[in-house]
C-alpha angles and dihedrals in degrees: 000000000000115000115244124222114225120217123191111205094219091053099041128092109254093234091053091045089053092051090050097049096039091046098047102040095068148195100018122187117239125236112201096199121202122197140159130219126232089276093051098255112150128234127186125191137158124234128183097186084087140118148141116268103183145359109206092078102003118239128179128197131208127182112213122194130191133261121255109285089038093276113156116243119250090236093063094042091052095046090051092046099047104019092226140098142154126230110211116193117234119228132174093272095062101030093108092049094050088052088054088054089056092064118110098262118174117259113277095030112133103233089196087068095039094051099036094241121143123240115222124186119261119223102227107012134056103236115091122245125231106256092205095055117100093223139019132197116201109209142188121206114257101171139348109204120188105215113245091246133027132018104293129108120203110222118200116193132183113228108233098173135015123201120191129176108251093235090061097058108080137178117333089008093291120148111251102226093196090059095042092054092190121188128215129215119236119169138301108354094338129115132167137217124224104276134186111339125205135188132221123203107241119149094198088077091059093095096128097039096265138075116258 
């Protein structure tokens, strides 16, 4: 049996700790989050500390850290100011553009323009959606919870509208993964594509009359 190395967070260099967590909790979906400030100026930024937490009703969560120097990120400021945001899913086609949105742009820069992505109007919230994304989740803020230690804030949003490209919705309402072409975040500069999928027979997942 291979020997395991133990790391105690309080005794581990923060850079090493980041590499451990980001490199082990993989792959992570990417939320390309669009927001607007009080004056209606758009902001677009990717976050991989992101996931769905329920479906009835649907809630999504995003964990948002701070810039170097402890400066709050525009995304969090805008969500707290307006109570609204859009999660745009990231697929292969827009992976380079979402990376451009992750650059350290000065506050107030419109990342739609900087990345070449196209804003599209949402139906129920003010922030624009990313036209090139295969799916959008329009969200309203439910809770913003600063974590007890560290610099992250956990944002919980209720999904009020979902938009999906018609070619992504397959038989029986299932999502066609080949059409979605989602990418996952690994660590450092690394990402992954959806690879070989496999199924397991397990009837307890048959809640909605179909297998997952």
